[in-house]
KENULUM-197809 format. One record per residue: x, y, z negated of N, C-alpha, C in turn; residue number from 1. Coordinates in steps of 0.1 Angstrom, whole numbers, always signed. Each point is the difference from the previous one (the first is absolute). Layout:
# residues N
+-------+-------+-------+-------+-------+-------+-------+-------+-------+-----+
:    nu :    nv :    nw :   cau :   cav :   caw :    cu :    cv :    cw : num :
+-------+-------+-------+-------+-------+-------+-------+-------+-------+-----+
:     X :     Y :     Z :     X :     Y :     Z :     X :     Y :     Z : NUM :
...
+-------+-------+-------+-------+-------+-------+-------+-------+-------+-----+
***
This chain:
# residues 189
+-------+-------+-------+-------+-------+-------+-------+-------+-------+-----+
:    nu :    nv :    nw :   cau :   cav :   caw :    cu :    cv :    cw : num :
+-------+-------+-------+-------+-------+-------+-------+-------+-------+-----+
:  +545 :  +378 :  -879 :    -9 :    -7 :   +10 :   -15 :    -2 :    -5 :   1 :
:    -3 :    +1 :   -13 :   -13 :    -1 :    -5 :    -7 :   +14 :    +1 :   2 :
:    +6 :   +10 :    +3 :    -6 :   +13 :    -2 :    -3 :    +6 :   +15 :   3 :
:    +4 :    -8 :   +10 :    -2 :    +6 :   +13 :   -11 :    -7 :    +9 :   4 :
:    -6 :    +7 :   +10 :    -9 :    -8 :    +8 :    +6 :   -11 :    +9 :   5 :
:   -10 :    -8 :    +6 :    +5 :   -11 :    +9 :    +7 :    +6 :   +12 :   6 :
:    -5 :   +11 :    +5 :    +6 :    +7 :   +11 :   +14 :    +6 :    -2 :   7 :
:    +0 :    +6 :   -11 :   +15 :    +4 :    -5 :    +9 :   -10 :    -2 :   8 :
:    -5 :   -12 :    -5 :    +8 :   -11 :    -3 :    +5 :    -6 :   +13 :   9 :
:    -8 :    +0 :   +10 :    +4 :    -4 :   +14 :   +11 :    +9 :    +6 :  10 :
:    -2 :   +12 :    -1 :   +11 :   +10 :    +4 :   +12 :    -2 :    -8 :  11 :
:    +0 :    -2 :   -12 :   +12 :    -2 :    -8 :    +7 :   -13 :    +4 :  12 :
:    -7 :   -10 :    +3 :    +6 :   -13 :    +4 :    +7 :    +1 :   +13 :  13 :
:    -6 :    +8 :   +10 :    +7 :    +3 :   +13 :   +12 :    +7 :    -1 :  14 :
:    -1 :   +10 :    -9 :   +13 :   +10 :    -2 :    +9 :   -10 :    -8 :  15 :
:    -1 :    -7 :   -10 :    +8 :    -8 :    -6 :    +6 :    -9 :    +9 :  16 :
:    -7 :    -8 :    +9 :    +5 :   -10 :    +9 :   +10 :    +6 :   +10 :  17 :
:    -4 :   +12 :    +6 :    +9 :    +6 :    +9 :   +12 :    +5 :    -5 :  18 :
:    -1 :    +6 :   -12 :   +12 :    +6 :    -8 :    +9 :   -13 :    -2 :  19 :
:    -4 :   -10 :    -6 :    +9 :   -13 :    -4 :    +6 :    -5 :   +14 :  20 :
:    -8 :    -1 :   +11 :    +5 :    -5 :   +13 :   +12 :    +9 :    +5 :  21 :
:    -3 :   +13 :    -2 :    +9 :   +11 :    +7 :   +14 :    -1 :   -10 :  22 :
:    -2 :    -1 :   -12 :   +11 :    -2 :    -9 :   +10 :   -11 :    +1 :  23 :
:    -5 :   -10 :    +4 :    +8 :   -13 :    +2 :    +2 :    -5 :   +13 :  24 :
:    -5 :    +6 :   +11 :    +2 :    -7 :   +13 :    +7 :   +13 :    +8 :  25 :
:   +13 :    +0 :    -1 :    +7 :   +11 :    +7 :    +9 :    -5 :   +12 :  26 :
:    +1 :   -13 :    +2 :    +8 :    -5 :   +10 :    -8 :   -10 :    +8 :  27 :
:    +3 :    +0 :   +13 :    -5 :    -9 :   +10 :    +2 :   -15 :    -4 :  28 :
:   -11 :    -7 :    +2 :    +3 :   -14 :    -3 :    +5 :    -8 :   +13 :  29 :
:    -1 :    +6 :   +10 :    +7 :    -8 :   +12 :   +16 :    +5 :    +1 :  30 :
:    +3 :   +12 :    -1 :   +14 :    +2 :    +2 :    +6 :    +7 :   -12 :  31 :
:    -5 :    +3 :   -11 :    +5 :    +6 :   -11 :    +3 :   +15 :    -1 :  32 :
:    -5 :    +6 :   +11 :    +3 :   +16 :    +1 :   -11 :    +7 :    -8 :  33 :
:    +3 :   +13 :    -2 :    -9 :    +9 :    -9 :   -13 :    +1 :    +8 :  34 :
:   -10 :    +2 :    -7 :   -13 :    +2 :    +7 :    -5 :   +15 :    -4 :  35 :
:    -9 :    +6 :    +8 :    -5 :   +13 :    -1 :   -14 :    -1 :    -2 :  36 :
:    -7 :    +6 :   -12 :   -14 :    +0 :    -2 :    -7 :    +8 :   +10 :  37 :
:   -11 :    -4 :    +6 :    -9 :    +6 :    +9 :   -14 :    -2 :    -4 :  38 :
:   -10 :    +9 :    +5 :   -14 :    -2 :    -4 :    -1 :    +2 :   -15 :  39 :
:    +6 :   +11 :    -5 :    -1 :    +3 :   -13 :    +3 :   -12 :   -10 :  40 :
:    +9 :    -8 :    +4 :    +6 :   -11 :    -8 :    -7 :   -12 :    +3 :  41 :
:    -9 :    -3 :    +9 :    -9 :   -12 :    +1 :    +7 :    -8 :   +10 :  42 :
:   +11 :    +5 :    +6 :    +8 :    -8 :   +10 :   +15 :    +4 :    -1 :  43 :
:    +8 :    -9 :    +3 :   +15 :    +3 :    +2 :    +5 :    -5 :   +13 :  44 :
:   +10 :    +8 :    +6 :    +4 :    -4 :   +12 :   +17 :    -1 :    -1 :  45 :
:    +4 :   -12 :    +4 :   +14 :    -1 :    -1 :    +9 :   +10 :    +9 :  46 :
:    +9 :    +7 :    -7 :    +9 :    +9 :    +6 :    +8 :    -7 :   +13 :  47 :
:    +2 :   -11 :    -1 :    +8 :    -7 :   +11 :    -9 :    -8 :    +9 :  48 :
:    -6 :   -10 :    -4 :    -7 :    -9 :   +11 :   -14 :    +5 :    +2 :  49 :
:    -5 :   +10 :    -7 :   -13 :    +5 :    +2 :   -11 :    -9 :    -4 :  50 :
:    +2 :   -12 :    -8 :   -10 :    -8 :    -4 :    -9 :    +8 :   -11 :  51 :
:   -14 :    -2 :    +3 :    -9 :    +7 :   -10 :    -2 :    -9 :   -12 :  52 :
:    +0 :    +5 :   -12 :    -2 :    -7 :   -12 :   -14 :    +6 :    -7 :  53 :
:    -8 :    -9 :    -6 :   -12 :    +3 :    -6 :    +0 :    -5 :   -15 :  54 :
:    -7 :    +8 :    -8 :    -2 :    -7 :   -15 :    -6 :   -13 :    +2 :  55 :
:    +4 :    -9 :    -9 :    -4 :   -14 :    -1 :   -10 :    -1 :   -10 :  56 :
:   -10 :   -10 :    +1 :    -8 :    -2 :   -11 :    +1 :   -15 :    -2 :  57 :
:    +2 :    -4 :   -13 :    +2 :   -15 :    -3 :   -14 :    -4 :    -5 :  58 :
:    -6 :   -11 :    +7 :   -12 :    -5 :    -6 :    +1 :    -9 :   -13 :  59 :
:    -9 :    +3 :   -10 :    +1 :    -8 :   -13 :   -15 :    -4 :    -2 :  60 :
:    -1 :   -12 :    -3 :   -16 :    -6 :    -3 :    +1 :    +2 :   -16 :  61 :
:   -12 :    +3 :    -5 :    -4 :    +1 :   -13 :   -13 :    -7 :    -2 :  62 :
:    -2 :   -10 :    -9 :   -12 :    -8 :    +0 :    -6 :    -1 :   -13 :  63 :
:   -13 :    +1 :    -1 :    -8 :    -4 :   -11 :    -4 :   -13 :    +1 :  64 :
:    +6 :   -10 :    -6 :    -2 :   -13 :    +0 :    -9 :    -5 :   -12 :  65 :
:   -11 :    -7 :    +2 :    -9 :    -3 :   -10 :    -3 :   -15 :    +1 :  66 :
:    -5 :    -5 :   -12 :    -5 :   -13 :    -1 :   -11 :    +0 :    -9 :  67 :
:   -12 :    -3 :    +5 :   -13 :    +2 :    -7 :    -1 :   +13 :    -6 :  68 :
:    +1 :    +1 :   -13 :    -3 :   +13 :    -7 :   +13 :    +5 :    -6 :  69 :
:   +13 :    -3 :    +6 :   +13 :    +4 :    -5 :    +7 :    +6 :   +12 :  70 :
:    +8 :   +10 :    -3 :    +9 :    +7 :    +9 :   +13 :    -2 :    -3 :  71 :
:    +9 :    -2 :   +11 :   +14 :    -3 :    -3 :    +7 :   +13 :    +0 :  72 :
:    +6 :    +4 :   -10 :    +9 :   +13 :    -1 :   +13 :    -3 :    -4 :  73 :
:   +10 :    +7 :    +3 :   +15 :    -2 :    -4 :    +6 :   +13 :    -2 :  74 :
:   +12 :    -1 :    -5 :    +8 :   +12 :    -4 :   +13 :    -1 :    +4 :  75 :
:    +7 :   +12 :    +2 :   +14 :    +0 :    +4 :    +7 :    +5 :   -12 :  76 :
:   +12 :    -3 :    -3 :    +8 :    +5 :   -11 :    +3 :   +13 :    +0 :  77 :
:    -1 :    +6 :   +12 :    +3 :   +16 :    +4 :   -12 :    +8 :    -4 :  78 :
:   -11 :    -5 :    -2 :   -12 :    +8 :    -2 :    -2 :    +4 :   -15 :  79 :
:    -8 :    +9 :    -3 :    -1 :    +4 :   -15 :    -6 :   -12 :    -8 :  80 :
:    +3 :    +0 :   -12 :    -3 :   -10 :    -8 :   -15 :    -3 :    -1 :  81 :
:    -5 :   -12 :    +3 :   -14 :    -3 :    -1 :    -7 :    +1 :   +13 :  82 :
:    +6 :    +5 :   +10 :    -7 :    +3 :   +13 :    -1 :   -14 :    +7 :  83 :
:   -12 :    -3 :    +5 :    -3 :   -11 :    +9 :    -7 :    +4 :   +12 :  84 :
:    +4 :    -7 :   +12 :    -5 :    +4 :   +12 :    -2 :   -12 :   +11 :  85 :
:    -4 :    +2 :   +10 :    -1 :   -10 :   +10 :   +13 :    -4 :    +4 :  86 :
:    +1 :   -13 :    +3 :   +13 :    -5 :    +7 :    +0 :    +6 :   +15 :  87 :
:   +14 :    +3 :    +3 :    +2 :    +6 :   +14 :   +15 :    -4 :    +5 :  88 :
:    +2 :    +2 :   +12 :   +13 :    -3 :    +6 :    +1 :    +3 :   +15 :  89 :
:   +11 :    +1 :    +5 :    +3 :    +5 :   +13 :    -1 :   -11 :   +10 :  90 :
:    -6 :    +3 :   +12 :    -1 :   -10 :   +10 :   +13 :    -4 :    +6 :  91 :
:    +1 :   -11 :    +5 :   +10 :    -5 :    +7 :    -1 :    -1 :   +15 :  92 :
:   +11 :    +2 :    +8 :    -1 :    -1 :   +15 :    -7 :   -13 :    +2 :  93 :
:    -9 :    +0 :   +10 :    -7 :   -11 :    +6 :   -12 :    -6 :    -7 :  94 :
:    -3 :    +7 :   -11 :   -12 :    -6 :    -8 :   -11 :   +10 :    +2 :  95 :
:   -13 :    -7 :    -1 :   -13 :   +10 :    +0 :    -2 :    +6 :   -14 :  96 :
:    -8 :   +10 :    +0 :    -2 :    +6 :   -14 :    -6 :   -10 :    -9 :  97 :
:    -8 :    -9 :    +5 :    -7 :   -10 :    -8 :   +10 :   -11 :    -6 :  98 :
:    +9 :    -4 :    +9 :   +11 :    -8 :    -3 :    +9 :    +7 :   -11 :  99 :
:    +3 :   +12 :    +1 :    +7 :    +8 :   -10 :    -7 :    +1 :   -14 : 100 :
:   -13 :    +0 :    +1 :    -9 :    +0 :   -13 :    +2 :   -14 :    -7 : 101 :
:    -1 :    -9 :    +8 :    +2 :   -15 :    -6 :   +14 :    -2 :    -5 : 102 :
:   +10 :    +3 :    +8 :   +13 :    -3 :    -4 :    +5 :    +8 :   -11 : 103 :
:    -4 :   +14 :    -1 :    +4 :    +7 :   -12 :    -8 :    -4 :   -12 : 104 :
:   -11 :    -3 :    +1 :    -7 :    -5 :   -11 :    +5 :   -13 :    -6 : 105 :
:    +2 :    -9 :    +9 :    +8 :   -13 :    -4 :   +13 :    +2 :    -6 : 106 :
:    +8 :    +9 :    +6 :   +13 :    +2 :    -4 :    +1 :    +5 :   -14 : 107 :
:    -9 :   +10 :    -3 :    +1 :    +6 :   -13 :    -9 :    -7 :   -10 : 108 :
:    -9 :    -8 :    +3 :    -9 :    -6 :   -11 :    -2 :   -14 :    +2 : 109 :
:    +4 :    -6 :   +10 :    -3 :   -14 :    +2 :   -14 :    -4 :    +5 : 110 :
:    -8 :   +10 :    +2 :   -14 :    -1 :    +5 :    -1 :    -1 :   +14 : 111 :
:    -8 :    -9 :    +4 :    -4 :    -2 :   +15 :   -13 :    +9 :    +1 : 112 :
:    -1 :    +8 :   +12 :   -10 :    +9 :    +1 :    -8 :    -3 :   +12 : 113 :
:   -13 :    +0 :    +1 :    -8 :    -2 :   +11 :   -11 :   +13 :    +2 : 114 :
:    -6 :    +0 :   +12 :   -11 :    +9 :    +0 :    +6 :   +14 :    +0 : 115 :
:   +11 :    +3 :    +6 :    +6 :   +13 :    +0 :    -7 :    +9 :    +9 : 116 :
:    -3 :   +14 :    -8 :    -7 :   +10 :    +8 :    +6 :   +13 :    -2 : 117 :
:    +1 :    +7 :   +13 :    +5 :   +12 :    -2 :   -10 :   +11 :    -5 : 118 :
:    +5 :    +8 :    -9 :   -11 :   +10 :    -5 :    +5 :   +16 :    +2 : 119 :
:   +12 :    +4 :    -2 :    +4 :   +13 :    +2 :   +15 :    +3 :    +1 : 120 :
:    +4 :   +11 :    +3 :   +14 :    +2 :    +2 :    +3 :   +14 :    -8 : 121 :
:   +13 :    +2 :    -2 :    +5 :   +13 :    -5 :   +14 :    +2 :    +1 : 122 :
:    +4 :   +11 :    +7 :   +14 :    +4 :    +2 :    +7 :    +1 :   -14 : 123 :
:   +13 :    -5 :    -2 :    +6 :    +1 :   -12 :   +13 :    +3 :    +3 : 124 :
:    +4 :   +12 :    -1 :   +14 :    +5 :    +4 :   +11 :    -1 :   -10 : 125 :
:    +0 :   -11 :    -7 :   +10 :    -3 :   -10 :   +10 :   -12 :    +3 : 126 :
:    +6 :    -1 :   +11 :    +4 :   +12 :   +10 :    -9 :    +1 :   +11 : 127 :
:    -4 :   -10 :    +7 :    -7 :    +0 :   +13 :   -10 :   -12 :    +3 : 128 :
:    -9 :    -1 :    -9 :    -7 :   -12 :    +3 :   -15 :    +2 :    +2 : 129 :
:    -7 :    -9 :    +7 :   -14 :    +1 :    +2 :    -6 :   -12 :    -7 : 130 :
:    -8 :    +3 :   -11 :    -5 :   -11 :    -8 :   -12 :    -5 :    +6 : 131 :
:    -2 :   -13 :    +3 :   -12 :    -5 :    +6 :    -6 :   -10 :   -10 : 132 :
:   -12 :    +5 :    -5 :    -7 :    -7 :   -10 :   -10 :   -11 :    +4 : 133 :
:    +1 :   -11 :    -7 :    -8 :   -12 :    +3 :    -7 :    -4 :   -13 : 134 :
:   -10 :    -9 :    +1 :    -5 :    -9 :    -9 :    +3 :   -14 :    +4 : 135 :
:    +1 :    -9 :   -10 :    +3 :   -14 :    +2 :    -6 :    -8 :   -11 : 136 :
:    -3 :   -13 :    +4 :    -6 :    -9 :    -9 :   +11 :    -9 :    -5 : 137 :
:    +2 :    -3 :   -12 :   +11 :    -9 :    -5 :    -5 :   -15 :    +0 : 138 :
:    +7 :    -9 :    +4 :    -4 :   -15 :    +0 :    +0 :    -5 :   -13 : 139 :
:    +7 :    +6 :    -9 :    +2 :    -6 :   -13 :    +4 :   +12 :   -10 : 140 :
:    +1 :    -2 :   -14 :    +4 :    +9 :    -8 :   +14 :    -4 :    -8 : 141 :
:    +6 :   -10 :    +5 :   +12 :    -6 :    -5 :   +12 :    +8 :    +6 : 142 :
:    +5 :   +10 :   -10 :   +10 :    +8 :    +6 :   +14 :    -6 :    -3 : 143 :
:    +9 :    +5 :   +10 :   +14 :    -4 :    -1 :    +9 :   +12 :    +4 : 144 :
:    +0 :    +9 :   -10 :    +5 :   +14 :    +2 :   +15 :    -1 :    +3 : 145 :
:    +4 :    +8 :   +11 :   +13 :    +0 :    +5 :    +6 :   +14 :    -7 : 146 :
:    +6 :    -2 :   -12 :    +6 :   +13 :    -6 :   +11 :    +7 :    +6 : 147 :
:    +5 :    -5 :   +12 :    +9 :    +7 :    +9 :    -8 :   +10 :    +8 : 148 :
:   -13 :    -2 :    +2 :    -9 :    +8 :    +9 :    -8 :   +10 :   -10 : 149 :
:    -5 :    -6 :   -10 :    -8 :    +9 :    -9 :    +4 :    -3 :   -15 : 150 :
:    -2 :    +9 :    -9 :    +3 :    -3 :   -14 :   -11 :    -9 :    -7 : 151 :
:   -12 :    +2 :    +5 :   -10 :    -8 :    -6 :   -13 :    +2 :   +10 : 152 :
:    -8 :   -11 :    +0 :   -13 :    -2 :    +7 :   -10 :    -6 :    -8 : 153 :
:   -12 :    +3 :    -1 :    -9 :    -6 :    -8 :   -15 :    +3 :    +5 : 154 :
:    -9 :    -9 :    -4 :   -15 :    +2 :    +3 :    -6 :    +8 :   -10 : 155 :
:    -8 :    +9 :    +4 :   -10 :    +9 :    -9 :   -13 :    -2 :    +4 : 156 :
:   -10 :    +1 :    -9 :   -14 :    +2 :    +2 :    -3 :   +13 :    +3 : 157 :
:   -12 :    +4 :    +5 :    -4 :   +13 :    +2 :    -1 :    +6 :   -14 : 158 :
:    -6 :    -7 :   -10 :    +0 :    +5 :   -14 :   +14 :    +5 :    -4 : 159 :
:   +10 :    -9 :    +0 :   +13 :    +4 :    -5 :    +5 :   +12 :    +6 : 160 :
:    -2 :    +0 :   +15 :    +5 :   +13 :    +7 :    -8 :   +13 :    -4 : 161 :
:   -11 :    -2 :    -3 :   -10 :   +13 :    -4 :    +4 :    +3 :   -14 : 162 :
:    +8 :    -7 :    -9 :    +4 :    +5 :   -13 :   +16 :    +3 :    +1 : 163 :
:    +5 :    +0 :   +11 :   +14 :    +5 :    -1 :    +1 :   +13 :    -7 : 164 :
:    +9 :    +1 :   -10 :    +0 :   +12 :    -7 :   +10 :   +11 :    +3 : 165 :
:    +7 :    -2 :   +10 :    +9 :   +10 :    +4 :   +14 :    -1 :    -7 : 166 :
:    +0 :    -6 :   -11 :   +13 :    -4 :    -7 :    +6 :   -14 :    +2 : 167 :
:    -7 :    -9 :    -5 :    +4 :   -14 :    +3 :    -1 :    -4 :   +14 : 168 :
:   -11 :    +3 :    +7 :    -3 :    -4 :   +13 :    -6 :   +13 :    +8 : 169 :
:    +4 :    +2 :   +13 :    -7 :   +10 :    +7 :    +3 :    -2 :   +14 : 170 :
:    -9 :    +6 :    +9 :    -2 :    -1 :   +13 :    +9 :   +11 :    +9 : 171 :
:    +4 :    -2 :   +11 :    +6 :   +12 :    +8 :    -9 :   +11 :    +1 : 172 :
:    +5 :   +11 :    +6 :    -6 :   +12 :    +0 :   -12 :    -1 :   +10 : 173 :
:    -9 :    +9 :    -2 :   -14 :    -2 :    +8 :    +1 :    +3 :   +14 : 174 :
:   +12 :    +7 :    +5 :    +2 :    +3 :   +15 :    +7 :   -11 :    +7 : 175 :
:    +5 :   -10 :    -7 :    +7 :   -11 :    +6 :   -10 :   -12 :    +6 : 176 :
:    +4 :    -6 :   +10 :    -7 :   -10 :    +7 :    -2 :   -11 :   -10 : 177 :
:   +10 :    -2 :    -8 :    -2 :   -12 :    -9 :   -12 :    +2 :   -10 : 178 :
:    -1 :   +13 :    -4 :   -11 :    +4 :   -10 :   -13 :    -1 :    +8 : 179 :
:    -1 :    +4 :   +13 :   -11 :    -3 :    +6 :    -5 :   -13 :    +2 : 180 :
:    +9 :    -9 :    +3 :    -3 :   -15 :    +2 :    -5 :    -4 :   -13 : 181 :
:    +6 :    +3 :   -12 :    -3 :    -5 :   -13 :   -14 :    +5 :    -3 : 182 :
:    -2 :   +13 :    +1 :   -13 :    +6 :    -3 :   -11 :    -6 :    +9 : 183 :
:    +2 :    -3 :   +12 :   -10 :    -6 :   +10 :    -3 :   -14 :    -7 : 184 :
:    +9 :    -8 :    -4 :    -2 :   -12 :    -5 :    -8 :    +0 :   -13 : 185 :
:    +4 :   +10 :    -8 :    -8 :    +2 :   -12 :   -15 :    +1 :    +3 : 186 :
:    -2 :    +9 :   +10 :   -14 :    +2 :    +4 :    -7 :   -10 :    +8 : 187 :
:    +7 :   -11 :    +4 :    -6 :   -11 :    +7 :    +0 :    +3 :   +15 : 188 :
:    +7 :   +10 :    +5 :    +1 :    +5 :   +14 :    +8 :    -9 :    +7 : 189 :
+-------+-------+-------+-------+-------+-------+-------+-------+-------+-----+
***
């Protein structure tokens, strides 16, 4: 992913998303019958009830939460050793994207967030998400990390992040929205 252009990454994300959707969605959710791909795999039609099926995209919020000169980063036990990133989570039915940012931040870290602002988005076909990037201000720095949600969360200064060495601590890849949010915060954007 670090060797391709942004345009190529977009094409690959589309291909991966459509491939995964076609691989696991072979039956109608209404009647259970087989479906037949149409429109080069971008749609499926039920062989029995003729219901049309389309690839789904699950909205995920990802947020750069800061408090004065510190950024809140977390890590998952599934990630490579030493990698820290922004907190993130799936939206739930009936909530706004701003509510999802606040809920996910609180669930994972115990931090209350205010001043939530949308910044950017990125398709993330692992398997079918749309990452919605935000910045938010923490009301305090007192963490209560939910280790069922994240392995660890902690505050970092710009100076600490700028000396991540790649071994003990490192950031996500440059093409990820999480890295963009972190880099923008480092630059004061």
